[in-house]
C-alpha positions in Angstrom: 0.0 0.0 -0.1 1.7 3.1 -1.0 1.3 6.7 0.2 -0.6 7.7 -2.9 -3.3 5.2 -2.8 -3.9 4.7 1.1 -7.5 5.3 1.7 -6.8 7.4 4.9 -4.9 10.2 3.0 -6.9 13.3 3.0 -9.8 11.9 5.4 -11.2 14.0 8.1 -9.9 16.9 6.2 -6.4 18.3 6.6 -6.2 16.8 10.0 -5.4 13.5 8.9 -2.5 14.1 6.7 -0.1 12.6 9.1 1.8 15.8 9.8 1.9 15.3 13.5 5.4 14.9 14.9 5.6 12.5 17.9 9.3 11.4 18.2 12.5 11.0 16.2 11.6 7.2 15.4 8.8 8.5 12.9 10.1 12.1 11.9 11.6 12.5 8.5 15.3 11.9 8.6 17.3 14.9 9.7 19.7 16.5 7.1 23.1 14.9 6.7 25.5 16.0 9.5 22.8 17.0 12.0 23.9 14.0 14.2 27.5 15.0 14.0 29.1 17.9 16.0 32.4 19.1 17.3 33.2 20.0 20.8 35.7 21.6 22.9 37.3 21.1 26.5 34.9 23.8 27.8 31.8 22.2 26.1 32.8 18.5 26.7 30.2 18.3 29.8 27.3 19.7 28.0 27.9 18.1 24.5 29.0 14.6 25.7 28.3 13.9 29.3 24.8 15.6 29.5 23.6 14.5 26.1 24.6 10.9 26.8 22.1 10.8 29.6 19.5 11.1 26.8 21.0 8.7 24.2 24.5 7.1 23.4 27.3 9.6 22.2 30.3 8.5 20.3 33.4 10.7 20.7 35.9 10.6 17.8 39.4 11.8 19.0 41.1 12.8 15.9 44.0 15.2 14.5 44.6 16.8 11.3 47.8 14.9 10.8 46.5 11.6 11.5 46.3 9.4 8.3 44.0 6.7 9.6 41.7 9.6 11.1 41.2 10.6 7.4 40.3 6.9 6.5 38.0 6.4 9.4 36.1 9.8 9.1 33.9 9.2 6.0 33.0 5.7 6.9 32.2 6.6 10.5 30.1 9.6 9.7 28.3 7.7 6.9 27.2 4.9 9.6 26.2 7.7 12.1 24.0 9.3 9.5 22.3 6.0 8.3 21.7 5.3 12.1 19.3 8.3 12.0 19.7 9.6 15.6 20.1 6.2 17.4 23.4 7.6 18.4 25.1 11.0 18.1 28.9 11.7 17.2 30.9 14.3 18.6 34.4 15.1 17.1 37.3 16.4 19.3 40.5 17.5 17.9 43.1 16.5 20.4 45.6 19.0 18.8 43.4 21.8 20.0 42.0 20.1 23.0 44.3 17.4 24.4 43.2 17.2 28.1 40.2 15.0 27.8 41.9 12.5 25.7 44.8 12.6 28.1 42.3 11.9 31.1 40.8 9.0 29.3 44.3 7.5 28.7 44.2 7.6 24.9 47.5 7.0 23.6 46.7 6.6 19.7 44.3 7.9 17.4 41.7 7.6 16.1 40.0 6.5 19.1 36.1 6.3 19.3 34.6 6.2 22.8 31.0 5.6 23.5 29.4 7.4 26.3 26.3 6.1 27.9 24.5 7.7 30.9 27.5 10.0 31.3 30.1 7.3 31.6 32.4 5.8 29.0 30.9 2.5 28.2 32.9 0.9 25.4 35.4 2.1 22.4 37.6 1.1 19.5 40.8 2.4 18.0 41.9 2.5 14.4 40.6 2.8 11.0 38.0 -0.2 11.3 35.7 -1.5 8.5 32.1 -0.2 8.1 30.6 -3.5 9.3 32.6 -3.3 12.5 31.3 0.2 13.2 27.7 -0.9 12.7 28.2 -3.9 15.1 29.6 -1.3 17.7 26.6 0.9 17.5 24.2 -2.0 17.6 26.0 -3.2 20.7 25.7 0.4 22.2 22.2 1.5 21.2 20.5 -1.8 20.4 19.6 -3.4 17.1 18.5 -1.1 14.2 14.8 -0.7 14.5 14.2 -1.6 17.9 13.6 2.1 19.2 11.4 2.7 16.2 9.5 -0.2 16.9 9.0 0.6 20.5 8.1 4.2 19.7 5.3 3.0 17.0 4.0 0.8 19.7 3.7 3.7 22.1 2.1 6.0 19.4 -0.5 3.2 18.6 -1.3 2.9 22.5 -1.8 6.8 22.6 -4.0 6.7 19.6 -6.1 4.0 21.1 -6.6 6.2 24.2 -7.6 9.1 22.1 -10.1 7.2 20.2 -11.7 5.7 23.2 -12.0 9.2 24.7 -13.8 10.3 21.4 -11.1 12.4 20.1 -11.4 11.0 16.6 -9.4 13.4 14.6 -6.2 13.2 16.9 -6.2 9.5 17.1 -6.4 9.5 13.3 -3.5 11.7 12.9 -1.4 9.4 15.0 -2.7 6.2 13.2 -2.0 7.8 9.9 1.6 8.9 10.8 2.2 5.3 12.1 0.9 4.0 8.6 3.2 6.3 6.9 6.1 4.7 8.6 4.9 1.3 8.7 2.1 0.8 6.0 1.3 -2.7 7.1 1.0 -2.0 10.8 -2.2 -4.2 11.7 -3.1 -2.2 14.9 -2.6 1.2 12.9 -4.9 -0.3 10.0 -7.6 -1.4 12.4 -7.4 1.9 14.5 -7.7 4.0 11.3 -10.7 1.9 10.3 -12.3 2.3 13.8 -11.9 6.1 13.3 -13.7 5.9 10.1 -16.4 4.0 11.6 -16.7 6.5 14.4 -17.0 9.2 11.8 -19.8 7.3 9.8 -17.4 6.4 7.1 -18.2 3.0 6.9 -17.3 2.3 3.2 -13.8 4.1 3.7 -13.4 1.9 6.7 -13.9 -1.1 4.5 -11.6 0.1 1.9 -8.7 0.4 4.2 -9.0 -3.3 5.3 -9.7 -4.7 1.8 -6.9 -6.1 -0.7 -4.5 -6.4 2.3 -1.8 -9.2 2.1 -3.1 -12.5 3.3 -1.3 -12.8 6.6 -2.2 -9.3 7.3 -5.8 -9.9 6.5 -5.9 -12.6 9.1 -4.8 -10.4 12.0 -7.4 -10.6 15.0 -7.8 -7.0 15.1 -8.4 -6.4 11.5 -10.9 -9.5 11.7 -12.7 -7.8 14.5 -13.1 -4.4 12.8 -14.5 -6.5 9.7 -16.9 -8.2 11.9 -18.0 -4.8 13.2 -18.7 -3.5 9.9 -21.1 -6.4 9.3 -22.8 -6.1 12.6 -23.4 -2.4 11.6 -24.7 -3.3 8.1 -26.9 -6.0 9.7 -28.3 -3.8 12.2 -29.4 -1.3 9.8 -31.7 -3.9 8.4 -33.5 -4.9 11.8 -36.0 -2.2 12.0 -36.8 0.4 14.4 -35.6 -0.2 18.0 -38.6 1.7 19.4 -41.1 -0.6 17.7 -39.1 -3.5 18.8 -39.1 -2.2 22.4 -43.0 -2.0 22.1 -43.0 -5.7 20.7 -41.1 -6.7 23.8 -43.2 -4.7 26.4 -46.3 -6.7 24.9 -44.5 -10.0 24.8 -41.3 -10.2 26.9 -40.5 -13.6 25.4 -40.3 -12.5 21.7 -36.6 -13.7 21.7 -36.3 -13.0 18.0 -37.2 -9.4 18.5 -34.8 -9.1 21.7 -31.8 -10.5 19.7 -32.7 -7.8 16.9 -32.7 -5.1 19.5 -29.5 -6.5 21.2 -27.8 -6.1 17.9 -29.1 -2.5 17.4 -27.9 -1.5 20.9 -24.6 -3.0 20.1 -23.7 -0.8 17.2 -25.3 2.3 19.0 -22.5 1.5 21.5 -25.0 0.4 24.4 -22.9 -2.8 25.0 -24.0 -3.5 28.5 -27.7 -3.4 27.4 -27.0 -5.4 24.3 -25.3 -8.1 26.5 -28.2 -8.0 29.0 -30.8 -8.7 26.4 -28.8 -11.8 25.2 -28.4 -13.0 28.8 -32.0 -12.8 29.5 -32.6 -14.9 26.6 -30.2 -17.5 27.8 -31.7 -17.6 31.3 -35.3 -18.1 29.8 -34.4 -20.4 26.9 -31.0 -21.7 26.0 -32.4 -23.8 23.3 -33.8 -20.8 21.1 -32.3 -20.7 18.0 -29.7 -23.4 19.1 -28.2 -21.3 21.9 -28.2 -18.5 19.4 -28.1 -15.9 22.2 -24.7 -17.2 23.6 -23.3 -17.5 20.0 -24.1 -13.8 19.4 -22.7 -12.7 22.7 -19.6 -14.3 21.9 -19.5 -12.6 18.6 -19.8 -9.3 20.3 -16.8 -10.4 22.8 -14.8 -10.8 19.4 -15.4 -7.1 18.3 -15.5 -5.6 21.8 -12.1 -7.3 22.9 -11.2 -9.2 25.9 -10.4 -6.3 28.1 -13.5 -4.2 27.3 -15.5 -3.4 30.5 -18.6 -4.7 28.8 -16.8 -7.8 27.9 -15.6 -8.3 31.4 -18.9 -7.5 32.9 -20.9 -9.8 30.6 -18.4 -12.7 30.9 -18.7 -12.5 34.6 -22.5 -12.8 34.2 -22.2 -15.6 31.7 -20.0 -17.6 34.0 -22.3 -17.1 37.1 -25.1 -18.4 34.8 -23.3 -21.2 33.3 -21.3 -22.5 36.5 -23.8 -21.5 39.2 
């Protein structure tokens, strides 16, 4: 799914163009060299010690006359820029600023020392190959992609909280940004579809979830949203809930009308009420529609999710009924 044909592009007006910035892992890469600075003896504490409490900092001790330094510099800077902020590189000319290198016991250059949480953590000397520098950074900062994956997960969780609180546009912005960074993120796809449903854009919600790769389409969260869309479409055909309530007032044992009303209440978001209608049928007649009320309730659970308060409450009542 490319950025040009993603169905979420442009939805909810300009607020869903995925322009929200929520951390380095999902922001556009900074300009080349923005992860590389020079420091002095006076600024070393600020540029290295303090900064390393936020993220790993590599210090490259070098000198203009050093031949191996000239070999290492382009390779080291290339790897640093490709790391896109996982670590920072601070360069220190020991001819101009010899005291720090002396304090660290550095006797030959180039020497690269990694600082983490304000302290030297690891290092290497000499013009080592690119692969060795990459391994060094992975050892210091963790494997490539780990930080981005963790941040994406955090953003998806934040979007889910916003959606649950009714902040549809803000949630959609975050889901959209995640989909820009990871177009096949199942949680973001399902969440964006939920935003569409909340905005009564059911067809667009379905478009987001169609023609997905086979394995992605099997994701439980995506399947739950598709089932929710089916429940909404079915409920639209079940008639007027007020008329159904009148029928039940006249005949409380009209289980067919009660199931219809439960389905309507479900898509209205009145989940506890929907569950109670089905539980009432089960108490009165488990054989109705071949235990259809229980089967319908289990379908509701699939869409609501295991931790949803309505699921938790209804499961408790169901267990009490079945095992009392």
